[in-house]
DRENFI-383195 format. One record per residue (C-alpha): residue number from 1; x, y, z. Coordinates in steps of 0.25 Angstrom, whole numbers, m for minus. Example, Ala and Ser with C-alpha at 12.3 -4.5 7.8 and 13.67 -1.06 7.14 Angstrom:
BEGIN
VEXTI    k     px     py     pz
VEXTI    1     49    m18     31
VEXTI    2     55     m4     29
# end
This chain:
BEGIN
VEXTI    k     px     py     pz
VEXTI    1    m68      8    m40
VEXTI    2    m67    m10    m36
VEXTI    3    m70    m17    m24
VEXTI    4    m63    m25    m17
VEXTI    5    m63    m36     m7
VEXTI    6    m53    m44      0
VEXTI    7    m54    m54     12
VEXTI    8    m40    m57     20
VEXTI    9    m37    m67     30
VEXTI   10    m39    m56     40
VEXTI   11    m54    m56     41
VEXTI   12    m52    m41     33
VEXTI   13    m55    m37     20
VEXTI   14    m42    m31     16
VEXTI   15    m42    m22      1
VEXTI   16    m29    m24     m8
VEXTI   17    m24    m15    m18
VEXTI   18    m18    m27    m25
VEXTI   19    m32    m33    m26
VEXTI   20    m39    m21    m33
VEXTI   21    m29    m19    m42
VEXTI   22    m29    m35    m47
VEXTI   23    m46    m31    m48
VEXTI   24    m46    m20    m54
VEXTI   25    m32    m21    m65
VEXTI   26    m28     m7    m74
VEXTI   27    m42     m2    m65
VEXTI   28    m35      0    m53
VEXTI   29    m27     11    m58
VEXTI   30    m41     19    m60
VEXTI   31    m45     17    m44
VEXTI   32    m46     28    m34
VEXTI   33    m55     20    m25
VEXTI   34    m59      5    m22
VEXTI   35    m71      1    m16
VEXTI   36    m70    m12     m7
VEXTI   37    m84    m19     m4
VEXTI   38    m86    m27      8
VEXTI   39    m98    m38      9
VEXTI   40    m98    m41     26
VEXTI   41   m112    m48     30
VEXTI   42   m119    m43     19
VEXTI   43   m115    m27     19
VEXTI   44   m106    m22      8
VEXTI   45    m95    m13     16
VEXTI   46    m90     m2      5
VEXTI   47    m75      2      7
VEXTI   48    m67     12     m2
VEXTI   49    m52     11     m2
VEXTI   50    m47     25     m8
VEXTI   51    m34     21    m18
VEXTI   52    m20     30    m17
VEXTI   53     m9     29    m24
VEXTI   54      4     26    m18
VEXTI   55     18     28    m21
VEXTI   56     25     16    m25
VEXTI   57     38     12    m33
VEXTI   58     40     20    m45
VEXTI   59     25     25    m45
VEXTI   60     10     23    m36
VEXTI   61      1     13    m34
VEXTI   62    m12     16    m29
VEXTI   63    m17      8    m16
VEXTI   64    m28     11     m4
VEXTI   65    m28     23      4
VEXTI   66    m33     18     18
VEXTI   67    m46     24     22
VEXTI   68    m39     25     36
VEXTI   69    m24     32     35
VEXTI   70    m25     37     20
VEXTI   71    m12     28     18
VEXTI   72    m10     21      5
VEXTI   73    m11      4      6
VEXTI   74    m13     m5     m3
VEXTI   75    m22    m14      5
VEXTI   76    m34     m8     13
VEXTI   77    m38    m19     25
VEXTI   78    m53    m18     32
VEXTI   79    m56    m23     47
VEXTI   80    m66    m27     56
VEXTI   81    m72    m12     52
VEXTI   82    m72    m15     37
VEXTI   83    m63     m2     35
VEXTI   84    m52     m1     26
VEXTI   85    m39      1     30
VEXTI   86    m25     m1     30
VEXTI   87    m17    m10     36
VEXTI   88    m14     m1     46
VEXTI   89    m26      7     50
VEXTI   90    m33     m6     50
VEXTI   91    m26    m14     59
VEXTI   92    m23    m25     49
VEXTI   93    m10    m34     52
VEXTI   94     m6    m48     45
VEXTI   95     m5    m60     51
VEXTI   96      9    m60     53
VEXTI   97      9    m47     58
VEXTI   98     m3    m53     69
VEXTI   99      5    m64     71
VEXTI  100     21    m60     74
VEXTI  101     14    m51     85
VEXTI  102     10    m64     94
VEXTI  103     19    m69    104
VEXTI  104     20    m82     98
VEXTI  105     25    m76     83
VEXTI  106     41    m81     88
VEXTI  107     36    m92     99
VEXTI  108     28   m100     92
VEXTI  109     34   m100     76
VEXTI  110     26    m91     69
VEXTI  111     37    m82     66
VEXTI  112     46    m93     61
VEXTI  113     32   m100     53
VEXTI  114     31    m83     47
VEXTI  115     44    m83     42
VEXTI  116     43    m97     34
VEXTI  117     32    m93     28
VEXTI  118     36    m80     24
VEXTI  119     49    m86     19
VEXTI  120     42    m98     12
VEXTI  121     34    m87      6
VEXTI  122     45    m79     m1
VEXTI  123     50    m80    m14
VEXTI  124     63    m84    m18
VEXTI  125     66    m96    m11
VEXTI  126     84    m99    m10
VEXTI  127     89   m111     m3
VEXTI  128     92    m99      9
VEXTI  129     80    m96     11
VEXTI  130     75   m110     10
VEXTI  131     86   m113     19
VEXTI  132     81   m102     29
VEXTI  133     68   m105     27
VEXTI  134     69   m121     31
VEXTI  135     77   m112     44
VEXTI  136     64   m108     48
VEXTI  137     56   m121     46
VEXTI  138     66   m128     58
VEXTI  139     65   m116     64
VEXTI  140     49   m117     65
VEXTI  141     49   m134     65
VEXTI  142     58   m133     78
VEXTI  143     49   m122     85
VEXTI  144     38   m131     83
VEXTI  145     45   m142     87
VEXTI  146     49   m133    101
VEXTI  147     35   m129    104
VEXTI  148     29   m143    102
VEXTI  149     41   m150    111
VEXTI  150     36   m138    121
VEXTI  151     22   m141    119
VEXTI  152     22   m154    122
VEXTI  153     31   m154    135
VEXTI  154     20   m144    139
VEXTI  155      9   m152    136
VEXTI  156     16   m163    144
VEXTI  157     19   m157    155
VEXTI  158      3   m151    155
VEXTI  159     m1   m166    153
VEXTI  160      7   m170    166
VEXTI  161      2   m159    175
VEXTI  162    m12   m164    170
VEXTI  163     m9   m178    173
VEXTI  164     m5   m175    187
VEXTI  165    m16   m168    190
VEXTI  166    m27   m179    186
VEXTI  167    m19   m188    195
VEXTI  168    m20   m179    206
VEXTI  169    m32   m178    202
VEXTI  170    m36   m192    202
VEXTI  171    m31   m195    215
# end
């Protein structure tokens, strides 16, 4: 048995097989259960994750069994209730999944920003890929210029209306 606590940027705890494997090295192969200890407001909460074998490639590897659905997963999350469960059972969504479902994802250039970021983070930047990334940057900048021009027009119109109302009130 071992203990592991990780904190994600979503204010949730996550328990990852790769972290447990890295911490234990060769001792990981003998594990059947992982105990996670979470200290919250001075109270220690103990959670148990069972390891199961998952078919992979030429053999099998150890992963966690979700306590709710019993399916094998390499990451278990604990939400507000602090119970461990897989992403599907806990309702966990990545930042990209949350943002892509918003109405302004396409309108305000967020999709282009995401495409640019993912393109830059990928390995193997060939001249063709760099050319495509430059095109995304150009499209993003042009969109920002268009949105800025539109915002300036809207602001200018609102200021004219406000000036007119002030002048009417003064007379």
